PyMOL CGO cylinders between C-alpha atoms (Angstrom):
from pymol import cmd
from pymol.cgo import CYLINDER

trace = [
    CYLINDER, 5.11, -23.51, -10.46, 6.07, -24.59, -7.00, 0.3, 1, 1, 1, 1, 1, 1,
    CYLINDER, 6.07, -24.59, -7.00, 7.91, -27.79, -6.34, 0.3, 1, 1, 1, 1, 1, 1,
    CYLINDER, 7.91, -27.79, -6.34, 6.44, -29.93, -3.57, 0.3, 1, 1, 1, 1, 1, 1,
    CYLINDER, 6.44, -29.93, -3.57, 8.80, -32.09, -1.59, 0.3, 1, 1, 1, 1, 1, 1,
    CYLINDER, 8.80, -32.09, -1.59, 6.14, -34.00, 0.31, 0.3, 1, 1, 1, 1, 1, 1,
    CYLINDER, 6.14, -34.00, 0.31, 2.67, -35.28, -0.43, 0.3, 1, 1, 1, 1, 1, 1,
    CYLINDER, 2.67, -35.28, -0.43, 1.38, -33.40, 2.61, 0.3, 1, 1, 1, 1, 1, 1,
    CYLINDER, 1.38, -33.40, 2.61, 2.58, -30.05, 1.23, 0.3, 1, 1, 1, 1, 1, 1,
    CYLINDER, 2.58, -30.05, 1.23, 0.88, -30.79, -2.09, 0.3, 1, 1, 1, 1, 1, 1,
    CYLINDER, 0.88, -30.79, -2.09, -2.39, -31.75, -0.40, 0.3, 1, 1, 1, 1, 1, 1,
    CYLINDER, -2.39, -31.75, -0.40, -2.44, -28.62, 1.76, 0.3, 1, 1, 1, 1, 1, 1,
    CYLINDER, -2.44, -28.62, 1.76, -1.85, -26.45, -1.31, 0.3, 1, 1, 1, 1, 1, 1,
    CYLINDER, -1.85, -26.45, -1.31, -4.59, -28.11, -3.38, 0.3, 1, 1, 1, 1, 1, 1,
    CYLINDER, -4.59, -28.11, -3.38, -7.01, -28.07, -0.44, 0.3, 1, 1, 1, 1, 1, 1,
    CYLINDER, -7.01, -28.07, -0.44, -6.56, -24.31, -0.11, 0.3, 1, 1, 1, 1, 1, 1,
    CYLINDER, -6.56, -24.31, -0.11, -7.27, -23.78, -3.80, 0.3, 1, 1, 1, 1, 1, 1,
    CYLINDER, -7.27, -23.78, -3.80, -10.32, -26.04, -3.58, 0.3, 1, 1, 1, 1, 1, 1,
    CYLINDER, -10.32, -26.04, -3.58, -11.82, -23.96, -0.78, 0.3, 1, 1, 1, 1, 1, 1,
    CYLINDER, -11.82, -23.96, -0.78, -11.14, -20.75, -2.69, 0.3, 1, 1, 1, 1, 1, 1,
    CYLINDER, -11.14, -20.75, -2.69, -12.81, -22.09, -5.83, 0.3, 1, 1, 1, 1, 1, 1,
    CYLINDER, -12.81, -22.09, -5.83, -15.80, -23.35, -3.84, 0.3, 1, 1, 1, 1, 1, 1,
    CYLINDER, -15.80, -23.35, -3.84, -16.23, -19.88, -2.32, 0.3, 1, 1, 1, 1, 1, 1,
    CYLINDER, -16.23, -19.88, -2.32, -16.09, -18.18, -5.71, 0.3, 1, 1, 1, 1, 1, 1,
    CYLINDER, -16.09, -18.18, -5.71, -18.56, -20.70, -7.14, 0.3, 1, 1, 1, 1, 1, 1,
    CYLINDER, -18.56, -20.70, -7.14, -20.97, -20.22, -4.24, 0.3, 1, 1, 1, 1, 1, 1,
    CYLINDER, -20.97, -20.22, -4.24, -20.84, -16.44, -4.60, 0.3, 1, 1, 1, 1, 1, 1,
    CYLINDER, -20.84, -16.44, -4.60, -21.38, -16.73, -8.36, 0.3, 1, 1, 1, 1, 1, 1,
    CYLINDER, -21.38, -16.73, -8.36, -24.37, -19.02, -7.93, 0.3, 1, 1, 1, 1, 1, 1,
    CYLINDER, -24.37, -19.02, -7.93, -25.87, -16.72, -5.32, 0.3, 1, 1, 1, 1, 1, 1,
    CYLINDER, -25.87, -16.72, -5.32, -25.53, -13.71, -7.63, 0.3, 1, 1, 1, 1, 1, 1,
    CYLINDER, -25.53, -13.71, -7.63, -26.99, -15.66, -10.54, 0.3, 1, 1, 1, 1, 1, 1,
    CYLINDER, -26.99, -15.66, -10.54, -29.94, -16.84, -8.39, 0.3, 1, 1, 1, 1, 1, 1,
    CYLINDER, -29.94, -16.84, -8.39, -30.65, -13.28, -7.28, 0.3, 1, 1, 1, 1, 1, 1,
    CYLINDER, -30.65, -13.28, -7.28, -30.44, -12.12, -10.90, 0.3, 1, 1, 1, 1, 1, 1,
    CYLINDER, -30.44, -12.12, -10.90, -33.00, -14.70, -11.97, 0.3, 1, 1, 1, 1, 1, 1,
    CYLINDER, -33.00, -14.70, -11.97, -35.31, -14.02, -9.02, 0.3, 1, 1, 1, 1, 1, 1,
    CYLINDER, -35.31, -14.02, -9.02, -35.12, -10.24, -9.43, 0.3, 1, 1, 1, 1, 1, 1,
    CYLINDER, -35.12, -10.24, -9.43, -36.32, -10.36, -13.03, 0.3, 1, 1, 1, 1, 1, 1,
    CYLINDER, -36.32, -10.36, -13.03, -39.75, -11.66, -11.98, 0.3, 1, 1, 1, 1, 1, 1,
    CYLINDER, -39.75, -11.66, -11.98, -40.40, -8.65, -9.76, 0.3, 1, 1, 1, 1, 1, 1,
    CYLINDER, -40.40, -8.65, -9.76, -39.65, -6.15, -12.52, 0.3, 1, 1, 1, 1, 1, 1,
    CYLINDER, -39.65, -6.15, -12.52, -41.94, -7.74, -15.13, 0.3, 1, 1, 1, 1, 1, 1,
    CYLINDER, -41.94, -7.74, -15.13, -44.78, -8.46, -12.75, 0.3, 1, 1, 1, 1, 1, 1,
    CYLINDER, -44.78, -8.46, -12.75, -45.20, -11.98, -14.08, 0.3, 1, 1, 1, 1, 1, 1,
    CYLINDER, -45.20, -11.98, -14.08, -45.89, -14.78, -11.58, 0.3, 1, 1, 1, 1, 1, 1,
    CYLINDER, -45.89, -14.78, -11.58, -43.17, -17.00, -13.07, 0.3, 1, 1, 1, 1, 1, 1,
]
cmd.load_cgo(trace, "trace")
């Protein structure tokens, strides 16, 4: 684990990880939404 000498260095590091996790979460939710929406077309059911 890295050692941070300043609060600014720590905040920049955590901010970068936050953006990466938000991107992964958004991609996962998009794939999950498409998975749920695609199932309706295959069964032919309205819902």
